[in-house]
PDB file of N, CA, C and O in Angstrom:
ATOM      1  N   MET A   1      10.456  80.461  38.568  1.00  0.00           N
ATOM      2  CA  MET A   1      10.953  79.784  37.041  1.00  0.00           C
ATOM      3  C   MET A   1      10.517  80.853  36.262  1.00  0.00           C
ATOM      4  O   MET A   1       9.479  81.511  36.339  1.00  0.00           O
ATOM      5  N   GLY A   2      11.584  80.938  35.402  1.00  0.00           N
ATOM      6  CA  GLY A   2      10.641  82.107  34.496  1.00  0.00           C
ATOM      7  C   GLY A   2      10.237  81.572  33.151  1.00  0.00           C
ATOM      8  O   GLY A   2      10.354  80.352  33.040  1.00  0.00           O
ATOM      9  N   LYS A   3       9.825  82.171  32.194  1.00  0.00           N
ATOM     10  CA  LYS A   3       9.254  81.760  31.007  1.00  0.00           C
ATOM     11  C   LYS A   3       9.690  80.550  30.231  1.00  0.00           C
ATOM     12  O   LYS A   3       8.882  79.707  29.844  1.00  0.00           O
ATOM     13  N   ILE A   4      11.365  80.459  29.946  1.00  0.00           N
ATOM     14  CA  ILE A   4      11.799  79.500  29.387  1.00  0.00           C
ATOM     15  C   ILE A   4      11.832  78.069  30.399  1.00  0.00           C
ATOM     16  O   ILE A   4      11.708  76.906  30.016  1.00  0.00           O
ATOM     17  N   GLY A   5      11.990  78.447  31.465  1.00  0.00           N
ATOM     18  CA  GLY A   5      12.132  77.037  32.326  1.00  0.00           C
ATOM     19  C   GLY A   5      10.784  76.605  32.402  1.00  0.00           C
ATOM     20  O   GLY A   5      10.662  75.429  32.744  1.00  0.00           O
ATOM     21  N   LEU A   6       9.615  77.305  32.152  1.00  0.00           N
ATOM     22  CA  LEU A   6       8.217  76.781  32.147  1.00  0.00           C
ATOM     23  C   LEU A   6       7.891  76.334  30.986  1.00  0.00           C
ATOM     24  O   LEU A   6       6.906  75.599  30.921  1.00  0.00           O
ATOM     25  N   LYS A   7       8.641  76.668  29.761  1.00  0.00           N
ATOM     26  CA  LYS A   7       8.316  75.977  28.775  1.00  0.00           C
ATOM     27  C   LYS A   7       9.108  74.492  28.402  1.00  0.00           C
ATOM     28  O   LYS A   7       8.697  73.551  27.724  1.00  0.00           O
ATOM     29  N   ILE A   8      10.327  74.663  29.080  1.00  0.00           N
ATOM     30  CA  ILE A   8      11.059  73.417  29.125  1.00  0.00           C
ATOM     31  C   ILE A   8      10.349  72.312  30.014  1.00  0.00           C
ATOM     32  O   ILE A   8      10.205  71.134  29.686  1.00  0.00           O
ATOM     33  N   TRP A   9       9.967  72.854  31.100  1.00  0.00           N
ATOM     34  CA  TRP A   9       8.925  71.837  31.890  1.00  0.00           C
ATOM     35  C   TRP A   9       7.724  71.458  31.290  1.00  0.00           C
ATOM     36  O   TRP A   9       7.421  70.266  31.348  1.00  0.00           O
ATOM     37  N   LYS A  10       6.970  72.254  30.715  1.00  0.00           N
ATOM     38  CA  LYS A  10       5.943  71.684  30.083  1.00  0.00           C
ATOM     39  C   LYS A  10       6.250  70.749  28.768  1.00  0.00           C
ATOM     40  O   LYS A  10       5.509  69.833  28.411  1.00  0.00           O
ATOM     41  N   GLY A  11       7.426  71.120  28.131  1.00  0.00           N
ATOM     42  CA  GLY A  11       7.898  70.024  27.007  1.00  0.00           C
ATOM     43  C   GLY A  11       8.275  68.771  27.673  1.00  0.00           C
ATOM     44  O   GLY A  11       8.047  67.744  27.034  1.00  0.00           O
ATOM     45  N   LEU A  12       8.813  68.657  28.847  1.00  0.00           N
ATOM     46  CA  LEU A  12       9.328  67.397  29.512  1.00  0.00           C
ATOM     47  C   LEU A  12       8.228  66.662  29.957  1.00  0.00           C
ATOM     48  O   LEU A  12       8.314  65.436  29.882  1.00  0.00           O
ATOM     49  N   VAL A  13       7.154  67.192  30.431  1.00  0.00           N
ATOM     50  CA  VAL A  13       5.885  66.743  30.986  1.00  0.00           C
ATOM     51  C   VAL A  13       5.312  66.095  29.746  1.00  0.00           C
ATOM     52  O   VAL A  13       4.847  64.956  29.779  1.00  0.00           O
ATOM     53  N   HIS A  14       5.353  66.902  28.553  1.00  0.00           N
ATOM     54  CA  HIS A  14       4.547  66.357  27.296  1.00  0.00           C
ATOM     55  C   HIS A  14       5.366  65.232  26.755  1.00  0.00           C
ATOM     56  O   HIS A  14       4.772  64.322  26.177  1.00  0.00           O
ATOM     57  N   LEU A  15       6.604  65.194  26.874  1.00  0.00           N
ATOM     58  CA  LEU A  15       7.569  64.073  26.647  1.00  0.00           C
ATOM     59  C   LEU A  15       7.305  62.810  27.356  1.00  0.00           C
ATOM     60  O   LEU A  15       7.283  61.706  26.812  1.00  0.00           O
ATOM     61  N   GLN A  16       7.113  63.036  28.566  1.00  0.00           N
ATOM     62  CA  GLN A  16       7.070  62.117  29.543  1.00  0.00           C
ATOM     63  C   GLN A  16       5.677  61.458  29.370  1.00  0.00           C
ATOM     64  O   GLN A  16       5.555  60.251  29.582  1.00  0.00           O
ATOM     65  N   ALA A  17       4.672  62.188  29.007  1.00  0.00           N
ATOM     66  CA  ALA A  17       3.040  61.606  28.726  1.00  0.00           C
ATOM     67  C   ALA A  17       3.073  60.737  27.449  1.00  0.00           C
ATOM     68  O   ALA A  17       2.306  59.781  27.340  1.00  0.00           O
ATOM     69  N   TRP A  18       3.965  61.068  26.474  1.00  0.00           N
ATOM     70  CA  TRP A  18       3.968  60.323  25.099  1.00  0.00           C
ATOM     71  C   TRP A  18       4.802  59.078  25.114  1.00  0.00           C
ATOM     72  O   TRP A  18       4.575  58.121  24.374  1.00  0.00           O
ATOM     73  N   PHE A  19       6.117  59.148  26.292  1.00  0.00           N
ATOM     74  CA  PHE A  19       6.608  57.935  26.486  1.00  0.00           C
ATOM     75  C   PHE A  19       5.661  56.795  27.076  1.00  0.00           C
ATOM     76  O   PHE A  19       5.502  55.680  26.580  1.00  0.00           O
ATOM     77  N   LEU A  20       5.124  57.245  28.118  1.00  0.00           N
ATOM     78  CA  LEU A  20       4.216  56.303  29.043  1.00  0.00           C
ATOM     79  C   LEU A  20       3.181  55.563  28.101  1.00  0.00           C
ATOM     80  O   LEU A  20       2.842  54.380  28.118  1.00  0.00           O
ATOM     81  N   LEU A  21       2.705  56.777  27.130  1.00  0.00           N
ATOM     82  CA  LEU A  21       1.794  56.146  26.540  1.00  0.00           C
ATOM     83  C   LEU A  21       2.436  55.041  25.335  1.00  0.00           C
ATOM     84  O   LEU A  21       1.838  53.986  25.125  1.00  0.00           O
ATOM     85  N   ILE A  22       3.345  55.291  24.789  1.00  0.00           N
ATOM     86  CA  ILE A  22       4.028  54.267  23.975  1.00  0.00           C
ATOM     87  C   ILE A  22       4.478  52.849  24.586  1.00  0.00           C
ATOM     88  O   ILE A  22       4.272  51.701  24.191  1.00  0.00           O
ATOM     89  N   ALA A  23       5.197  53.379  25.740  1.00  0.00           N
ATOM     90  CA  ALA A  23       5.587  51.908  26.390  1.00  0.00           C
ATOM     91  C   ALA A  23       4.457  51.249  26.901  1.00  0.00           C
ATOM     92  O   ALA A  23       4.507  50.024  26.795  1.00  0.00           O
ATOM     93  N   GLY A  24       3.356  51.766  27.475  1.00  0.00           N
ATOM     94  CA  GLY A  24       2.152  51.026  27.950  1.00  0.00           C
ATOM     95  C   GLY A  24       1.724  50.171  26.674  1.00  0.00           C
ATOM     96  O   GLY A  24       1.633  48.944  26.724  1.00  0.00           O
ATOM     97  N   MET A  25       1.475  50.898  25.560  1.00  0.00           N
ATOM     98  CA  MET A  25       0.736  50.087  24.307  1.00  0.00           C
ATOM     99  C   MET A  25       1.888  49.094  23.983  1.00  0.00           C
ATOM    100  O   MET A  25       1.508  47.981  23.619  1.00  0.00           O
ATOM    101  N   PHE A  26       3.025  49.270  24.040  1.00  0.00           N
ATOM    102  CA  PHE A  26       4.213  48.309  23.450  1.00  0.00           C
ATOM    103  C   PHE A  26       4.029  47.303  24.688  1.00  0.00           C
ATOM    104  O   PHE A  26       4.128  46.144  24.286  1.00  0.00           O
ATOM    105  N   VAL A  27       3.825  47.372  25.871  1.00  0.00           N
ATOM    106  CA  VAL A  27       3.620  46.365  26.736  1.00  0.00           C
ATOM    107  C   VAL A  27       2.360  45.639  26.610  1.00  0.00           C
ATOM    108  O   VAL A  27       2.297  44.510  27.096  1.00  0.00           O
ATOM    109  N   THR A  28       1.385  46.126  26.041  1.00  0.00           N
ATOM    110  CA  THR A  28       0.301  45.280  25.954  1.00  0.00           C
ATOM    111  C   THR A  28       0.379  44.613  24.657  1.00  0.00           C
ATOM    112  O   THR A  28      -0.105  43.482  24.656  1.00  0.00           O
ATOM    113  N   VAL A  29       0.846  45.011  23.600  1.00  0.00           N
ATOM    114  CA  VAL A  29       1.024  44.366  22.511  1.00  0.00           C
ATOM    115  C   VAL A  29       2.238  43.031  22.851  1.00  0.00           C
ATOM    116  O   VAL A  29       2.035  41.901  22.407  1.00  0.00           O
ATOM    117  N   LEU A  30       3.089  43.257  23.423  1.00  0.00           N
ATOM    118  CA  LEU A  30       3.945  42.353  23.723  1.00  0.00           C
ATOM    119  C   LEU A  30       3.500  41.227  24.477  1.00  0.00           C
ATOM    120  O   LEU A  30       3.985  40.108  24.313  1.00  0.00           O
ATOM    121  N   VAL A  31       2.376  41.539  25.495  1.00  0.00           N
ATOM    122  CA  VAL A  31       1.747  40.515  26.282  1.00  0.00           C
ATOM    123  C   VAL A  31       0.797  39.601  25.446  1.00  0.00           C
ATOM    124  O   VAL A  31       0.674  38.385  25.591  1.00  0.00           O
ATOM    125  N   PHE A  32       0.191  40.342  24.606  1.00  0.00           N
ATOM    126  CA  PHE A  32      -0.891  39.674  23.530  1.00  0.00           C
ATOM    127  C   PHE A  32      -0.031  38.650  22.658  1.00  0.00           C
ATOM    128  O   PHE A  32      -0.311  37.452  22.600  1.00  0.00           O
ATOM    129  N   ILE A  33       0.958  39.191  22.038  1.00  0.00           N
ATOM    130  CA  ILE A  33       1.814  38.708  21.389  1.00  0.00           C
ATOM    131  C   ILE A  33       2.436  37.347  21.867  1.00  0.00           C
ATOM    132  O   ILE A  33       2.502  36.355  21.140  1.00  0.00           O
ATOM    133  N   GLU A  34       2.842  37.395  23.035  1.00  0.00           N
ATOM    134  CA  GLU A  34       3.628  36.454  24.028  1.00  0.00           C
ATOM    135  C   GLU A  34       2.642  35.304  24.230  1.00  0.00           C
ATOM    136  O   GLU A  34       2.958  34.136  24.003  1.00  0.00           O
ATOM    137  N   VAL A  35       1.203  35.751  24.750  1.00  0.00           N
ATOM    138  CA  VAL A  35      -0.235  34.727  24.948  1.00  0.00           C
ATOM    139  C   VAL A  35      -0.376  34.019  23.776  1.00  0.00           C
ATOM    140  O   VAL A  35      -0.331  32.789  23.747  1.00  0.00           O
ATOM    141  N   MET A  36      -0.551  34.747  22.764  1.00  0.00           N
ATOM    142  CA  MET A  36      -1.040  33.866  21.509  1.00  0.00           C
ATOM    143  C   MET A  36       0.121  32.891  20.861  1.00  0.00           C
ATOM    144  O   MET A  36      -0.122  31.815  20.314  1.00  0.00           O
ATOM    145  N   LEU A  37       1.326  33.427  21.014  1.00  0.00           N
ATOM    146  CA  LEU A  37       2.382  32.413  20.734  1.00  0.00           C
ATOM    147  C   LEU A  37       2.537  31.233  21.464  1.00  0.00           C
ATOM    148  O   LEU A  37       2.831  30.128  21.009  1.00  0.00           O
ATOM    149  N   ARG A  38       2.285  31.587  22.808  1.00  0.00           N
ATOM    150  CA  ARG A  38       2.688  30.367  23.782  1.00  0.00           C
ATOM    151  C   ARG A  38       1.513  29.510  23.743  1.00  0.00           C
ATOM    152  O   ARG A  38       1.766  28.367  23.362  1.00  0.00           O
ATOM    153  N   TYR A  39       0.286  29.748  24.036  1.00  0.00           N
ATOM    154  CA  TYR A  39      -0.970  28.981  24.130  1.00  0.00           C
ATOM    155  C   TYR A  39      -1.632  28.634  22.749  1.00  0.00           C
ATOM    156  O   TYR A  39      -2.346  27.632  22.695  1.00  0.00           O
ATOM    157  N   VAL A  40      -1.477  29.247  21.860  1.00  0.00           N
ATOM    158  CA  VAL A  40      -1.956  28.996  20.465  1.00  0.00           C
ATOM    159  C   VAL A  40      -1.062  28.267  19.702  1.00  0.00           C
ATOM    160  O   VAL A  40      -1.399  27.256  19.085  1.00  0.00           O
ATOM    161  N   PHE A  41      -0.026  28.688  19.707  1.00  0.00           N
ATOM    162  CA  PHE A  41       1.182  28.007  18.416  1.00  0.00           C
ATOM    163  C   PHE A  41       1.955  27.157  19.407  1.00  0.00           C
ATOM    164  O   PHE A  41       2.749  26.379  18.878  1.00  0.00           O
ATOM    165  N   LYS A  42       1.900  27.138  20.601  1.00  0.00           N
ATOM    166  CA  LYS A  42       3.028  26.397  21.480  1.00  0.00           C
ATOM    167  C   LYS A  42       4.439  26.644  21.188  1.00  0.00           C
ATOM    168  O   LYS A  42       5.234  25.704  21.174  1.00  0.00           O
ATOM    169  N   ALA A  43       4.869  28.070  20.909  1.00  0.00           N
ATOM    170  CA  ALA A  43       6.208  28.152  20.591  1.00  0.00           C
ATOM    171  C   ALA A  43       6.413  29.711  21.429  1.00  0.00           C
ATOM    172  O   ALA A  43       6.187  30.715  20.754  1.00  0.00           O
ATOM    173  N   PRO A  44       6.729  29.842  22.516  1.00  0.00           N
ATOM    174  CA  PRO A  44       7.315  31.024  22.935  1.00  0.00           C
ATOM    175  C   PRO A  44       8.372  31.680  22.707  1.00  0.00           C
ATOM    176  O   PRO A  44       9.460  31.105  22.669  1.00  0.00           O
ATOM    177  N   LEU A  45       8.234  33.133  22.496  1.00  0.00           N
ATOM    178  CA  LEU A  45       9.449  33.748  22.334  1.00  0.00           C
ATOM    179  C   LEU A  45      10.623  33.905  23.393  1.00  0.00           C
ATOM    180  O   LEU A  45      10.290  34.094  24.563  1.00  0.00           O
ATOM    181  N   PHE A  46      11.776  33.850  23.116  1.00  0.00           N
ATOM    182  CA  PHE A  46      12.749  33.760  24.264  1.00  0.00           C
ATOM    183  C   PHE A  46      12.933  35.433  24.507  1.00  0.00           C
ATOM    184  O   PHE A  46      13.005  36.363  23.703  1.00  0.00           O
ATOM    185  N   GLY A  47      12.977  35.379  26.040  1.00  0.00           N
ATOM    186  CA  GLY A  47      13.310  36.784  26.417  1.00  0.00           C
ATOM    187  C   GLY A  47      12.152  37.950  26.619  1.00  0.00           C
ATOM    188  O   GLY A  47      12.412  39.006  27.196  1.00  0.00           O
ATOM    189  N   VAL A  48      10.992  37.676  26.142  1.00  0.00           N
ATOM    190  CA  VAL A  48       9.965  38.662  25.723  1.00  0.00           C
ATOM    191  C   VAL A  48       9.503  38.881  27.361  1.00  0.00           C
ATOM    192  O   VAL A  48       9.294  40.035  27.736  1.00  0.00           O
ATOM    193  N   GLU A  49       9.377  37.957  28.148  1.00  0.00           N
ATOM    194  CA  GLU A  49       8.840  38.138  29.336  1.00  0.00           C
ATOM    195  C   GLU A  49       9.877  39.117  30.201  1.00  0.00           C
ATOM    196  O   GLU A  49       9.409  39.951  30.976  1.00  0.00           O
ATOM    197  N   GLU A  50      10.968  39.001  30.065  1.00  0.00           N
ATOM    198  CA  GLU A  50      11.946  39.892  30.677  1.00  0.00           C
ATOM    199  C   GLU A  50      12.088  41.568  30.277  1.00  0.00           C
ATOM    200  O   GLU A  50      12.565  42.473  30.961  1.00  0.00           O
ATOM    201  N   LEU A  51      11.504  41.614  28.943  1.00  0.00           N
ATOM    202  CA  LEU A  51      11.765  42.628  28.217  1.00  0.00           C
ATOM    203  C   LEU A  51      10.384  43.495  28.535  1.00  0.00           C
ATOM    204  O   LEU A  51      10.367  44.726  28.517  1.00  0.00           O
ATOM    205  N   ILE A  52       9.160  42.617  28.849  1.00  0.00           N
ATOM    206  CA  ILE A  52       7.990  43.201  29.509  1.00  0.00           C
ATOM    207  C   ILE A  52       8.186  43.462  30.918  1.00  0.00           C
ATOM    208  O   ILE A  52       7.454  44.334  31.384  1.00  0.00           O
ATOM    209  N   CYS A  53       8.918  42.966  31.621  1.00  0.00           N
ATOM    210  CA  CYS A  53       9.111  43.442  32.824  1.00  0.00           C
ATOM    211  C   CYS A  53      10.121  44.604  33.160  1.00  0.00           C
ATOM    212  O   CYS A  53      10.087  45.391  34.106  1.00  0.00           O
ATOM    213  N   PHE A  54      11.130  44.487  32.013  1.00  0.00           N
ATOM    214  CA  PHE A  54      11.930  45.876  32.001  1.00  0.00           C
ATOM    215  C   PHE A  54      11.235  47.211  31.713  1.00  0.00           C
ATOM    216  O   PHE A  54      11.519  48.280  32.253  1.00  0.00           O
ATOM    217  N   ILE A  55      10.308  47.011  30.809  1.00  0.00           N
ATOM    218  CA  ILE A  55       9.709  48.160  30.485  1.00  0.00           C
ATOM    219  C   ILE A  55       8.611  48.607  31.290  1.00  0.00           C
ATOM    220  O   ILE A  55       8.230  49.775  31.212  1.00  0.00           O
ATOM    221  N   ALA A  56       7.952  47.592  32.227  1.00  0.00           N
ATOM    222  CA  ALA A  56       7.159  47.838  33.390  1.00  0.00           C
ATOM    223  C   ALA A  56       7.556  48.490  34.142  1.00  0.00           C
ATOM    224  O   ALA A  56       6.928  49.477  34.526  1.00  0.00           O
ATOM    225  N   MET A  57       8.757  48.152  34.615  1.00  0.00           N
ATOM    226  CA  MET A  57       9.577  48.911  35.778  1.00  0.00           C
ATOM    227  C   MET A  57       9.522  50.109  35.400  1.00  0.00           C
ATOM    228  O   MET A  57       8.769  50.889  35.983  1.00  0.00           O
ATOM    229  N   TRP A  58      10.474  50.600  34.120  1.00  0.00           N
ATOM    230  CA  TRP A  58      10.262  51.949  33.815  1.00  0.00           C
ATOM    231  C   TRP A  58       9.149  52.778  33.730  1.00  0.00           C
ATOM    232  O   TRP A  58       9.014  53.991  33.885  1.00  0.00           O
ATOM    233  N   LEU A  59       8.238  51.718  33.403  1.00  0.00           N
ATOM    234  CA  LEU A  59       6.803  52.582  33.665  1.00  0.00           C
ATOM    235  C   LEU A  59       6.289  53.321  34.837  1.00  0.00           C
ATOM    236  O   LEU A  59       5.788  54.445  34.870  1.00  0.00           O
ATOM    237  N   TYR A  60       6.522  52.416  35.865  1.00  0.00           N
ATOM    238  CA  TYR A  60       6.494  52.080  37.300  1.00  0.00           C
ATOM    239  C   TYR A  60       7.059  53.693  37.787  1.00  0.00           C
ATOM    240  O   TYR A  60       6.446  54.645  38.268  1.00  0.00           O
ATOM    241  N   PHE A  61       8.549  53.499  37.408  1.00  0.00           N
ATOM    242  CA  PHE A  61       9.255  54.599  37.922  1.00  0.00           C
ATOM    243  C   PHE A  61       9.026  55.774  37.444  1.00  0.00           C
ATOM    244  O   PHE A  61       9.192  56.805  38.096  1.00  0.00           O
ATOM    245  N   ILE A  62       8.610  55.728  36.222  1.00  0.00           N
ATOM    246  CA  ILE A  62       8.387  57.237  35.669  1.00  0.00           C
ATOM    247  C   ILE A  62       7.180  57.829  35.951  1.00  0.00           C
ATOM    248  O   ILE A  62       7.095  59.046  36.116  1.00  0.00           O
ATOM    249  N   GLY A  63       6.040  56.933  36.037  1.00  0.00           N
ATOM    250  CA  GLY A  63       4.604  57.485  36.131  1.00  0.00           C
ATOM    251  C   GLY A  63       4.034  57.786  37.126  1.00  0.00           C
ATOM    252  O   GLY A  63       2.883  58.217  37.071  1.00  0.00           O
TER     253      GLY A  63
END
């Protein structure tokens, strides 16, 4: 692999790391919000569990 290929590879690895970090934080925040709304306010959000599951699957596939 040449210098250009190595730079592209390092850029993709860096992009993947940032995506995993942001997605992991997003899942954590969504779970916290869902738990607070469900048990404190007795009003769960529609579709949040499916969204969490979808993002978590991508986290597992990529990471």
